[in-house]
VOPA-436133 format. One record per residue: y, x, z of N, C-alpha, C in turn. Coordinates in pm, whole numbers, plus 50000, padded with zeros to 5 digits. Each point is the difference from the previous one (the first is absolute). Layout:
<sites>
YXZYXZYXZ
...
</sites>
This chain:
<sites>
460720779533674501094998850096499935011450101
501115006950022500045010650099500024993950140
499685008250101500044994950136501424996150040
501005007149945501394996450030500334986249945
499564997149878500214986749941499254989350081
498805003550046499204990650078500684996850132
500525010350066500704997950125501274991949980
500765002949895501264992949977499774985249973
498794996649954499674986149973499504992750125
499305007450088499314993450110500495003750140
500675011250018500395004550133501124991450058
499884996450126501054992050065500615007150120
499205007250079500515006050123499955015350002
499075005849926499845014550004499375005150127
499444991050082499335004250122498605005249969
499445007550093498765007249970498844990649972
499944988550069498914990849972500074994949856
501214996849955500154995349863499725011149900
500455012150029499725011249910498505002049986
499294999150113498555001649996499314989449916
500414987550020499374989149925500315000849851
501275002749966500385000749858499395012049931
499985011450067499425011949936498494998449984
499354993150095498564997249984499774991449877
500864989949984499884991349884500265007649871
501015008550000500365007449879498875009649958
499425006850097498965010049970498604994049995
499894987050029498724993249987498975003650105
500455001950127499075002650110500124988550100
498974998750085499944988350088500995000950116
500155011850059500885001650116500785013049986
501135001250072500775012449994499215012350041
498994998350087499205011550043499215006049885
499814992549891499265004849883500885007849903
501314999850022500915007549913499825014950023
500145007849894499985014550016501315004550064
500035012150053501235005250061501125000649896
499665003849877501015001049893500574986249967
499144989750000500474986449973500914995050112
499655003150123500844996050113501385006349989
500025012949970501285007149989500844994649886
499374997349887500714994649884500624986550032
499254991850073500504986750036501195000950096
499905008650100501105001550095501285004349930
499895009749912501185005249931500624989549908
499164992549932500534989649911500584988350078
499454997150115500484988650079501455002250045
500355012350035501355002750047500765009549907
499535001049877500735007549897500415013950048
499025007650048500265013550047498975009349939
500385012449973499055009549940499145006350110
498875005649958499035005650095500615011250082
500765008749936500605011450069500924995450113
500814989849975500914995050103499224993750115
498954992449968499194993950105499325010750085
499515010449935499365011150071501015007050091
501215002149950501055006450080500334991850125
500084986849983500354991350112498985001450111
498724999549966498965000950103499925013950061
500245010249920499885013750050501185004250085
501184994449972501225005150063500684990150094
499484988150015500584990350094499094999050121
500405005650114499124999850118499574986050040
500904990049985499664986450040498874994349914
500045003249869498944995349911498725007850026
500155013250005498845008650015499224996950128
500734997350107499364997550129499084987849995
500504989049943499194987949999498865000849899
500245006249883498935001549901498925009250053
500425011050060499045009750054499134993650107
500614991650084499244993450105498934990649946
500374992149900499034990549943498945007349917
500365011149937499015007849927498965005850096
500455004150118499065005050102499024989050040
500494987750015499114988950034498914998349894
500395001049872499044998549891498985011350003
500465012250023499105011550002499054999150118
500504996150118499134998750117498974988949977
500444989149941499084989049968498935004649903
500405007949899499045005149902498985009250068
500505008350092499105008950071498964992150079
500444989550069499064991750076498974993649906
500484994649888499084993549906499015009949941
500475012149969499105010349944498915004050098
500294998150129499025003650103499284987850057
500134988649927499304987750040500344995650143
501295001550033500494995450130500774986949978
499724989950081500674987149987501515001750015
500744995449898501465001949999500654988249929
500994994250064500724988649943501495002949999
500644998349884501445001849989500704987350047
500975001550090500744988650052501344998749928
500795010650004501285000049929500994990150058
501074997649923501034990750044500875005950109
500594991250081500965004250102499415000450141
498684999050011499405000250133499985014450053
499625001450128499905013350059498685006849970
499194994049914498695005549965499965002949850
499565012149964499895003749858498574998449950
499035005350076498594999349964499184995950122
498834994149973499044997350106498725007549963
499625009650083498805008249977498994997050110
498824995949959498964996350098500544989950103
500774990449947500614989450081501055005250098
500515012049979501025005950087501325000449924
501074993450050501304999949932500685013750009
500545004649885500645013149993501414998849944
500905008250051501325002049941500035014249946
500295001649869500005013149936501425005149984
500185013250021501315006149989499905013649931
501035003149921500175013549947501045007250085
500015013349999500865007450092501504997949976
500755000250109501455001149996500305014949989
500245004449877500025014349969501025007550086
501184994450018501045007150076499645001950147
499024992650047499595001450139498795008950020
499455005249891498785008150008500325014850015
499105007150066500075014650010498585005349989
499815012850028498685006149982498914992750076
500254996950127498974993950084500294985750040
501054994249940500404986450034500044991349875
499404988250007500094990249892500804988150053
500874994549917500884989350044499834987849911
500124988150059499924987449926501094990550049
500554992249907500914989250036499214987150004
500134992850110499214987750017500874987750025
501335001349992500844988350025499854989949887
500454987950024499924989449900500955003049885
499584996749880500835002849882500934988549966
499914988950073500874988649975500474994650135
501164993950000500514994250124501115008450059
499885002850130501055007250071500245013849939
501285004250000500375012849941499675011850090
500014997950131499795010950094499694994250138
499665008950092499784995750139501274994050059
501165004749953501274994850051500124985049978
499454995349888500064985749972498944992350077
498785005249999498904992950066498805009250015
499254998250109498765007550017498974996249895
500204988949932499094996049894500075009149879
500905009850004500005010749899498655007350004
499425001150120498725006750018498844990049995
498825005349970498804991850007499564998750145
499664987950040499464997750133498545004650002
499595006850104498655005550005498954988949990
500304988350056499044989049998499824994249860
500985002149911499934994549865499515010249897
499825012350043499665010749907498504999749969
499625006149888498595001349965499275008150108
498674999150002499235006750105500125015249993
500145005249875500125014549984501095003249898
500695011150025500885005849898499215010949929
499994999449866499385010449919501135006949925
500265012550037501115007249941499525011449912
500525000549878499645010949909500555013250052
499165010349998500435013650029500035008049870
498884999749926499935006949870498884994049918
500145000949867498944995549910498985011149976
500455012349987499105011249972500295011250100
499165001850101498834991850031500414986350052
499094990449987500334986450044500004999450151
501194997350056500144999150145500904988250035
499564992350095500804989150054499895000350152
501014994750067499874997650143499654985350019
499084997250087499554986350029500244997950149
501044992150033500484999050138499904985650049
499324997550111499984986450058501434995950039
500324987549978501384995850027500405002150146
499024999450091500325002050141500505014050028
499705009549911500405013950022501225004049917
500634990549931501195003049921501205002050093
500905009349967501195002350083500884987550006
500594997450117500804987950022501495003250009
500794989649986501435001050023500215003850147
500795010450029500115005250137500284989550107
500894990649973500404990350103499304986549988
499074999149904499304987249982498635002749940
499005000750085498655003749955499314989249919
500664988549982499414989549916500165003149851
500845009849967500315002949860499615014249962
499645001749872499595013049946501225007449950
500165012650039501175007749961499945003649851
501155001049938500105004149860501275008249980
499905012149943498755006549958499205005250120
498705001849979499135005850102499575013949955
499615008250096499605013749972498635002550062
499045004149917498625001850043499605014749983
499455005850106499555013949994498695000849920
499915010149915498805002149920499105010850061
500435006050108499265011450055498774995850079
500074988450065498854995950082498824995649915
500304994049887498924995749910499284987450042
500494993350107499314988150049500014988649900
501044999449917500154988749909499645003349855
499895012849967499785003949861498644995049951
500054991849893498784994749937499034994150104
500564993050097499174993950105499434986749950
499225000649894499484987949938499014992650090
499465006950099499104993150093500734988850073
501345001250012500784989250063499954987149918
499655001449872499934988449910498564995949975
499095004750084498604996549985499325007049883
500565011349958499435007749889499405012750059
498705001249997499315011250064499225008449901
500424999749874499365008249898501075008449931
499615011349940500985008149926500564992049882
501295001349977500654992949891500305009649885
499824994849879500285007949880501354995849943
500855009749975501314997349940500125008249872
500064993149887500095006749871501425005449978
500095013049975501325005949973500574995249868
499184993649916500524994549875501024988950026
499964994250118500934989350033501435005250002
500185011950051501365005350015500295012149914
499005005449929500255011549913500784995449878
501215005149985500864995749891499575006349869
500124992349893499665005149867501255005949935
499805006849889501135006149929500774990049916
499474987849988500674990049918500244987050080
500465001650123500314988350082501044991349931
499824986750010500964990749941501355000850069
499965002850131501225001250080499985013850066
500255010549925499805013650051500845003450122
501274996050001500875003450114499594992350125
499714987149983499614991850114498675004450057
499045002949914498695004450045500105013050080
500815009349949500175012750070500694997950134
501004991250005500764997750123499144993350107
499104991049958499204992450096498615006050022
499585008949910498695006250014498854990949965
500244989749920498934990949958500124997249850
498914995849941499984997649856500834987749963
500485000249877500864989149951499314986550009
498704999749977499304987249997500064992950135
500025007750110500064993850132501424995550031
500995007349950501394995750014500204986749930
499514999049878500174987749923499194988550057
498805003050052499214989450062500704994750125
500645009050076500734995750119501134990549962
500715003049892501114991649957499504986549951
498874999849932499514987749937499324990450098
499575004850114499344990850094501024989650050
499694987549980500944989250031500405000150147
499055003450089500345000250142501015010950034
500175009649909501015010550019501284996749922
500284987349982501094995849912501345006150037
500195003650127501295005650041500325013249930
498965007649961500245012849932500874997749878
499614990649916500714997749873501144990150017
499684988450058500964989050002501225002950088
499795007150111501075001550097500425014550024
499395009249928500335014050019500345006649866
498995001449915500205007649877501004993649905
500024986849995500944993449907501445003650032
500315001350128501355003950038500365013949952
499065009350013500255013649954500045000849848
499204991649934500014999849854501334994849948
500554989750064501294994749952501105010550018
499955007450111501015010550020499815011349900
498755003749973499745010749903500474995949862
499764987449962500434995049869501525000549989
500684996150108501455000550002500495014449991
499385009050075500375014149995499805005849860
498944995749933499765004749864501124995849906
500534987950022501124995249919501235008950024
500285003050127501135008750032499815013949940
498785005150009499725013249945500215000449849
499564989649931500184999449854501474999849961
500854994850090501434999249973500785011650064
499255009950052500615011750066500924996150115
499604989950075500754995550118499385006650123
500825006150082499525007250119499824990550117
498935002050075499754992450122500285008950120
500594994250103500365007550120499334993750121
499715008150103499424994450123501054991650073
499594989250066500954991350070500845007250106
499495011050054500745007250103501285006449947
500125001349869501165007049943501314992550027
499924987150027501224992150023500605002650139
499185004850093500475002150137500174987250078
499584988749945500154987150067498804997250090
500184990350090498944996350093498824993649927
498845000450062498774993449954499645003849856
499985012849969499685004049862498594996249958
499104998550100498614996649969499854986049943
501054991950007499934986449947500284999549850
500435011149941500225000649856498845007449935
499684996249876498945006849926500525011649917
501224998649949500555010549915501524998849995
500615010949956501465000549983500315005349861
500964993749932500505004849871501485003650016
500475008449909501435003549999500614994249873
501074992050018500654994449882501005009849940
500574996549889500875009349928501365001550066
500214992850111501195002350083499675009250118
498785006049994499535009350103499764993550136
499664987250000499674993050123498494998350012
499475002450120498584997750024499774985350036
499004994049934499704985850020498544998650043
499774992050104498654998350058499294987749942
498695001649981499184989249944498734998150082
499594987750011498684996350053499254993649883
498715003449985499194994849890498964990450056
499944987949945499074989850047499304993249883
498794995050025499294992149901500124985250031
499294992049922500054985550018498804995050080
500184988550064498934993150070499534988549912
498785001149953499494990449902500034985650051
499634998050127499874986350052501334992650001
501125007250006501304993450002500674999049865
499405006049898500574999249865499684986549936
500884995549915499804987649926500065003149851
498974996249926499965002149856500074986249934
501214995749969500204986449951501244999449912
499885005749880501104999449904501315004850059
501074992349983501325003950049500154998150150
498964994450065500004999150146499275011850064
499575009449916499275011650051500845007550103
499315005150104500705006450111499185011850051
500705010750038499315011350060500084999050152
499055006550066500015001450145499815014850030
501045006350053499945014250034500055001350152
498965006050057499955001950145500855012050039
501104997550069500925010650037499975002450150
498835004450046499855003750141498985011250009
499965006650115499055010750024498604994450020
498995008449985498624995250009499554998150143
500705006250097499594998850140501204997050087
499724995450121501064996250093500104985050012
501084995350064500194985750021501384995749949
500124987249974501274994749949500934997950118
500855010050024500974999350108501145009649969
500855002550097501155008949977499855012950079
498775003850032499755012350075500415012149915
500665010050059500515011349922498945008349929
498765000550054498965008349937498724992449966
499744988650062498724993249982500074987849907
501174996949948500154988249915499435002449861
499404989649942499555000549862501154998349901
501104994750048501114996449911500905012049972
500345001949873500985010149964501404995550041
500865009550029501414996950025500744999949867
501054992349992500774999249875500685013249966
500075009050096500635013049978498995011049965
498724996449987498965010249977500035005949860
500444992349900500045004649861500954991049922
500415005049883500954992549917499314990649902
498775003349961499294991949900498514999050034
499404989049957498554998749998499564999549854
499105009349964499414999549866498714991950010
499984988649934498844991250003499125003349880
498805005050030499065004149896499044988649970
499894996549875499154988849958498815005649923
498814998450057498775005149938499834994649859
499225007149915499774995449863499484985749990
499054996350088499444986549991501054989550034
500875002850098501064990650035501064999449891
500405011849951500985000449890499514991749883
498725001449969499434992949886500044984950023
499634995450118499994985750027501414994249999
500955007250061501384995350000500554999549858
499695010249921500535000749864499444988849912
498724997250017499384989149923500614986650042
500194998150132500554987450049501464998049958
500795010850009501444998649981500435002649856
499425010349938500415003849864498964996249894
498834995250047498894996849909499565012349920
500125011850064499645012649936499225008550099
498785004749965499265008650093500675013750013
499905005850119500605013250025499235006550114
498865006049969499165005850104500455014350028
501055001250082500515012950041500814998450128
500385011150060500834999650119501414995549965
500634992850092501434997249989500625002050137
501255004650002500685003350125501384993550003
500384995350117501294993450020500695006350120
501255003949984500765006450107501014990150057
499714994750118500814989450060500845005950114
501314998049998500855005150109499614993750135
500035007950103499694994950133500924988550038
501245000949957500954989350034499654986749935
499125000249897499594987649934498734994250061
499415006950096498764995450063500304990150111
499064991150025500164990750112499725007350131
500754996550103499815006050130499224990750092
499495005650107499204992050093500914989950071
499594987350010500874989750061500355002850146
499125006950071500245002750142500675013650021
499745009449906500545013550013500755003449871
501274996149990500755001949875500245014649962
499755009250093500125014249969498725005649939
499024991349981498725004249943499634991549880
499225006149909499604993549875498824990750026
499984988649935498884990650014498695006549958
498924994750056498675005549971499634998549853
500454989149936499684997549859501264996149925
500035004249874501104996349911499414991349888
500474987649991499554990849896501134998749898
499755004649878501045000349897499454994149871
500734990949940499574994549871499905011149897
498974999249918499775010449899501195001249906
500614988749966501165000549910501185007050066
500134998950133501135006050069499845015150020
498745004450010499805014250026500145008549874
500064993649883500085007649875501265008749993
501064995850069501245008049998499825013650066
498935001650078499785012450073498925008949937
499504996349884498895007649942500445014249964
499165009650038500285014049968499745002449852
501035004749932499915003049856500735013249973
500185003449875500625012849966501445000850050
500724988949994501395000150049500045002850150
499064994250074499955002450145499645014650028
499035005349928499565013750021501105010149967
500874996349910501035009449952501075003150105
500024992550110501055002250101499645010750103
498765005249990499535009550101499875014249946
500195009550086499955014149961498595005850019
</sites>
């Protein structure tokens, strides 16, 4: 049995924890950490029916993906360095403000904010990655100094290995509110007070850092991603597979993979994609893509996946749950801070159904397995609106599986676009 056949028989959610457990079972190892880098990559690609080259492109060319993967890979490398030097180190992970604990000292690790860096200045973003969209919505956009880890450890370079180690009391603050840490922050590298200041962490011996950790080989599994992030493929894959880093795959990469899969379909049909700004309409950032129909009209689309917890897999009562709201902000009618889309933001929502979901729905409804992507293009006018704000789309769309079949993207649908 191939791994694809194994997944099509056993996969239910396609989330990273399930991929790890199933791939461990398939390859006959006790835990996902025992999988080789090649096995991890093979499992990821089969789980979401994507080829290695496309997955590599997504990580190398999507700043949002690259930023989070690069950050977690740095945590793994720093942890490995501590372990290699027999320094007490504990990985915390998850959504707390602490990444690692070294010698019982809580640390927050950061990779540079590249656009903010210059010859003598290193920059880091330290705001919260979930919750408020900006300071305009709430000061909780920033980390409170009292809740932050004892030290910020910021990567400067791998070769030579340099980090800044800064006590939280010395981190730059929001100008009008010293209770909060500013983001992005800018740290001078000329004074050298923070560079490799490991004594702040109770480490008073020379540390050894093996360049083999970051020296790329000529046969990297993810050559583009490794080159873009400056770390070996095995650490990139380990970062993705760690369950505490579930947001990398479950809430970040899957979204980019569904869009890439859809784009590949358009490319195969020689359909051109246009930037949302081409329409000249307001709020272009709320659309993911624009197509031109054969009447020469530009049409805006938003692409969304399904929410597993709201889906129902029960024969002809099967139902999808598509979350049609932004990832940050609040449910209100604020012109810039609301999570809710306006009904005028786009003409259609393309609902992307992951292979594992497509397979379960197909087995339930048609009694036929179908482990592949499926896409449905639903007109905005057919979506439910928010009961309190009728000019905005509801946070979730619940549609019977039998009813959504009329919107499935097929060759006839694709034929209408230029």
